[in-house]
C-alpha positions in Angstrom: 84.9 130.7 24.8 87.3 131.9 27.5 89.3 129.1 29.0 88.9 130.4 32.5 85.1 129.7 32.3 85.9 126.0 31.7 88.6 125.9 34.4 86.5 127.7 37.0 89.4 129.9 37.9 91.4 132.8 36.6 94.5 131.7 34.6 97.9 132.0 36.3 99.8 135.2 35.3 103.6 135.1 35.5 106.1 138.0 35.3 108.6 136.8 32.7 111.2 139.6 33.4 113.6 137.0 34.8 113.1 134.9 31.7 113.6 137.9 29.4 116.9 138.6 31.0 118.2 135.1 30.2 116.8 134.9 26.7 117.4 138.4 25.3 120.1 138.3 22.6 120.5 134.5 22.7 119.9 131.8 20.2 117.0 129.6 21.2 115.8 126.3 19.7 112.2 125.0 20.1 111.6 121.4 19.0 108.0 120.4 18.3 107.5 124.1 17.3 104.4 123.4 15.3 102.5 121.8 18.2 100.3 123.5 20.7 103.0 123.9 23.4 105.8 124.4 21.0 104.1 127.2 19.0 103.1 129.0 22.2 106.7 128.7 23.4 107.8 130.3 20.2 105.4 133.2 20.7 106.4 133.9 24.3 110.1 133.4 23.6 109.9 135.9 20.7 108.5 138.5 23.1 111.7 138.1 25.2 113.9 139.3 22.3 116.2 136.4 21.4 118.8 137.1 18.7 117.7 133.9 16.8 114.7 131.7 17.2 115.1 128.3 15.6 111.7 126.6 15.1 112.0 122.9 14.4 109.3 120.3 13.6 108.7 117.4 11.2 105.2 118.8 10.5 105.7 120.8 7.3 102.2 122.3 7.3 102.3 123.3 10.9 105.7 125.0 10.5 104.3 126.8 7.4 101.5 128.3 9.4 103.8 129.1 12.3 106.1 131.0 9.9 103.1 133.0 8.5 102.0 133.9 12.0 105.3 134.9 13.5 106.3 136.9 10.4 103.5 139.3 11.1 104.8 140.2 14.6 107.1 143.2 15.2 110.5 142.0 16.3 114.2 142.1 15.5 114.8 138.3 16.0 116.2 136.2 13.2 113.6 133.5 12.6 114.6 130.1 11.2 112.1 127.4 10.3 113.3 123.8 9.9 111.3 120.8 8.8 113.4 118.1 10.4 113.0 114.7 12.0 114.9 114.6 15.3 115.6 110.9 14.8 117.9 112.0 11.9 121.0 112.4 14.0 123.2 113.6 11.2 120.7 116.4 10.2 120.3 117.5 13.9 124.0 117.6 14.4 124.4 119.7 11.3 121.7 122.2 12.4 123.1 122.6 15.9 126.7 122.9 14.6 125.5 125.7 12.3 123.3 127.7 14.7 124.7 126.7 18.1 121.7 127.4 20.2 122.4 128.4 23.8 119.1 127.0 25.0 116.8 124.3 23.8 113.1 123.8 24.7 112.3 120.2 23.8 108.5 119.9 23.2 108.7 117.4 20.4 107.1 114.1 21.4 104.3 111.7 20.5 101.6 112.3 23.0 98.3 110.5 22.1 98.0 107.6 24.5 95.8 105.1 22.5 97.7 105.7 19.3 101.1 105.1 20.9 99.7 101.9 22.5 99.4 100.7 18.9 102.9 102.1 17.9 105.2 101.2 20.7 108.4 101.2 18.5 107.7 104.8 17.3 106.9 106.0 20.8 110.2 104.8 22.1 112.2 105.8 19.1 110.8 109.4 19.1 110.4 110.1 22.8 113.5 108.3 24.1 116.1 107.5 21.5 115.8 110.9 19.7 116.0 112.7 23.1 119.1 110.7 24.0 120.8 111.8 20.8 119.7 115.4 21.1 121.1 115.8 24.6 124.5 114.6 23.4 124.5 116.7 20.3 123.3 119.8 22.2 126.1 119.5 24.8 128.7 118.9 22.1 127.7 122.1 20.4 127.8 124.4 23.5 124.2 124.4 24.5 123.9 125.9 28.1 120.3 125.1 29.0 118.0 122.2 28.1 114.4 122.0 29.1 112.3 118.8 28.6 108.5 119.1 28.5 107.2 116.2 30.5 103.8 115.0 31.5 101.8 113.9 34.5 101.4 110.6 32.6 105.0 109.9 33.6 103.8 109.2 37.1 103.0 105.5 37.6 102.5 105.2 33.9 99.9 102.8 32.6 100.8 103.4 28.9 103.9 103.5 26.8 103.7 107.2 26.2 103.8 108.0 29.9 106.6 105.5 30.4 108.7 107.1 27.7 108.2 110.5 29.3 109.3 109.0 32.7 112.5 107.7 31.0 113.1 111.2 29.7 112.7 112.6 33.3 115.3 110.1 34.5 117.7 111.0 31.8 117.5 114.7 32.8 117.6 114.1 36.5 120.7 111.9 36.6 122.7 113.1 33.6 126.1 114.3 34.8 126.5 118.0 35.3 129.0 119.4 32.8 128.4 122.5 30.8 124.7 122.1 30.2 121.9 122.7 32.8 119.1 120.3 32.2 115.6 120.4 33.8 112.3 118.7 33.1 108.9 120.3 33.7 105.9 118.0 34.5 102.3 119.1 34.0 98.9 117.8 32.9 96.5 118.5 30.1 96.4 121.7 28.2 93.0 123.0 27.3 92.4 123.2 23.5 95.6 121.4 22.5 95.6 119.6 19.1 93.5 116.4 19.2 92.6 116.9 22.9 89.3 116.5 24.7 87.8 120.0 24.5 88.1 120.5 20.7 86.6 117.0 20.2 83.6 117.8 22.5 83.2 121.2 20.8 83.1 119.4 17.4 80.5 117.0 18.7 78.4 119.9 19.9 78.6 121.7 16.6 77.6 118.6 14.8 74.7 118.0 17.2 76.1 114.7 18.2 76.1 113.0 21.6 79.2 113.7 23.7 81.6 110.8 24.3 83.4 110.4 27.6 85.3 107.3 28.7 84.1 107.1 32.3 81.8 109.1 34.7 84.5 109.4 37.3 87.5 110.2 35.1 89.5 113.3 36.2 92.3 115.3 34.7 94.5 118.3 35.6 94.0 121.2 33.2 95.8 124.5 32.4 95.5 127.0 29.6 98.3 126.9 27.0 99.4 130.4 27.8 99.8 129.8 31.5 101.4 126.4 31.1 104.1 127.8 28.8 104.6 130.9 31.0 105.3 128.6 33.9 107.6 126.4 31.8 109.7 129.4 30.9 109.8 130.5 34.5 110.8 127.0 35.5 113.6 127.2 33.0 114.8 130.4 34.6 114.8 129.1 38.2 115.6 125.4 37.8 118.8 123.7 38.8 120.6 121.0 36.9 118.7 117.7 37.2 115.5 119.2 38.6 112.1 117.8 37.9 109.8 120.7 38.3 106.0 120.3 38.6 103.5 123.0 37.9 100.6 123.9 40.1 97.7 122.6 38.1 95.1 123.5 40.6 92.5 120.8 41.5 91.7 117.9 39.2 88.5 118.3 37.2 86.0 115.7 36.5 85.6 115.4 32.7 81.8 114.9 32.9 81.6 118.2 34.9 83.7 119.9 32.2 81.5 118.5 29.5 78.3 119.7 31.3 79.8 123.2 31.7 80.8 123.2 28.0 77.1 122.4 27.1 75.9 125.3 29.2 78.4 127.7 27.8 77.4 126.7 24.3 73.9 128.0 25.0 72.3 124.5 25.3 70.5 122.9 28.2 72.2 119.8 29.7 69.0 117.8 29.0 69.4 118.6 25.3 72.7 116.8 24.8 73.3 113.1 25.6 76.5 112.1 27.3 77.6 108.5 26.5 80.3 106.7 28.5 82.4 104.5 26.3 84.8 102.9 28.8 88.5 103.6 29.4 90.6 103.1 26.3 93.8 101.0 26.4 96.5 102.7 28.4 94.2 105.2 30.0 93.9 105.7 33.7 90.8 106.8 35.6 92.8 109.6 37.3 96.3 111.1 36.8 98.9 112.0 39.5 101.4 114.8 39.7 104.0 113.0 41.8 105.1 109.6 43.0 104.5 108.6 46.7 108.2 108.5 47.3 108.9 111.9 45.8 109.5 114.8 48.1 108.1 118.2 47.2 110.2 121.3 47.8 109.3 124.9 47.3 111.1 127.0 44.6 111.4 130.8 44.0 107.9 130.6 42.4 104.8 129.8 44.4 103.3 128.0 41.3 106.3 125.7 40.7 107.6 122.9 42.9 110.8 120.9 42.9 110.4 117.1 43.0 113.1 114.9 44.5 112.8 111.1 44.3 115.1 108.2 44.7 118.4 109.0 42.8 119.0 106.9 39.7 122.6 106.1 38.6 123.6 107.5 35.2 125.9 104.7 34.4 123.1 102.1 34.9 120.6 104.2 32.9 123.0 104.9 30.1 123.8 101.2 29.8 120.1 100.3 29.6 119.5 103.0 27.1 122.4 101.9 24.9 121.0 98.3 25.0 117.6 99.7 24.0 119.0 101.8 21.1 121.1 99.0 19.6 118.4 96.3 19.7 115.1 98.1 19.3 114.9 97.5 15.6 114.7 93.8 16.1 112.5 93.8 19.2 108.8 93.0 19.3 106.4 95.5 21.0 106.1 93.2 24.0 109.9 93.0 24.3 110.2 96.8 24.1 107.6 97.2 26.8 109.6 94.8 29.0 112.8 96.7 28.5 111.1 99.9 29.4 109.7 98.3 32.5 113.3 97.4 33.6 114.0 101.1 33.5 110.6 102.2 35.0 109.4 99.5 37.4 106.3 101.5 38.1 105.2 101.1 34.5 102.1 98.8 34.3 100.3 97.7 31.2 97.2 97.1 33.3 95.6 100.3 34.5 94.6 100.0 38.2 91.0 100.1 39.3 90.1 103.1 41.5 87.2 103.7 43.8 86.0 107.0 45.2 87.3 106.3 48.7 90.9 106.3 47.3 90.7 110.1 46.9 91.8 110.3 50.5 95.0 108.3 50.2 98.2 110.3 50.5 100.0 110.6 47.1 103.3 112.2 47.9 105.7 112.1 50.9 104.0 114.1 53.6 105.5 117.4 54.6 104.7 118.0 58.3 103.0 121.3 58.1 99.4 122.6 57.8 97.8 119.1 58.1 94.5 120.2 56.4 93.6 118.4 53.2 92.3 120.3 50.2 88.5 119.8 49.6 87.2 117.3 47.1 87.7 118.8 43.7 84.9 120.2 41.6 85.0 122.4 38.6 83.0 125.1 40.4 85.4 125.2 43.4 88.4 127.5 43.7 91.4 125.5 42.5 94.5 127.2 43.8 96.5 125.1 46.3 99.0 126.3 48.8 102.3 124.4 49.0 101.3 122.6 52.2 98.0 121.6 50.6 99.7 120.4 47.4 102.1 118.3 49.5 99.4 116.5 51.4 96.6 116.6 48.9 95.8 113.3 47.2 96.2 113.7 43.4 94.6 110.3 42.7 
């Protein structure tokens, strides 16, 4: 079914001519290329005519299917497919020395919140330590642009996955500016991504099962894969070194409303399908946020992308903490790793806060003194585009 029917709005359409001018004839590396975001990055980048597109993932089967798909497309790009673990620094160094990509889109990360709560070591090793090594290797081999795919779960994280993504944002924002321009792009959930909510609900509907939702008031921000990746590419084209860029995700959507619309779109009556509330899982928040209260939102050349500026972090301090983490993580317990991450991200809490409906009116980001109206309470059936002034003042609870 069309994604816009679930979103209650038309997908964002972006003119990628500016992106095309920067990518045409260049060598581009996409990590996590077999994933939902990574594979769509490969598709859209291929349309921009790079000289070489290097698709990297540790998922052999996923890379196999991506190779089959991209091989059917008409293009003059050299396609290279690599099954590689980014934590293997020697292999990554060899690949980048051989192909010398001019730009890297880093989409490789562990993302499933409850699973990473059970695998803290792997979350930190993959999402932080591998990123730290990749940044160094990329710059050593002449990479000019580096884009980190971040997450709204990096804001006031209540789980280790979100905390690792926040550390990644800090690495990008305070890394010294040398020859490589680094930006991170923060956004929320992608409709239909592997292992995400909508495919699970669709499977339950097909199997005539009840639908499972964690909480009647849980909300999330959603975009289609295509529009999210188009905006990521546009953010790459307009971002300055150290920027954290946040995508306009529209209004947050109540999951129960999305489930009810999914039932109707499947041709069933809401009364025919039971919805059961199972309770928030470990590390889950009732609502997600797109920015910290202390972060200031600034406009960019795109009306759908905002620049976020928070309290500056010193690279020497962060680099020292990351070095300590890298050298000692193998002997640390999960609890010790969490405490070390909390030293870097003080906002990281292992206890998700309780929310009440009245908190939807609290200001979330530093107020910009213009157009004091607040966006209406979100609903899946309401228009969801927000102007910059609304975005700045709107509570993203």
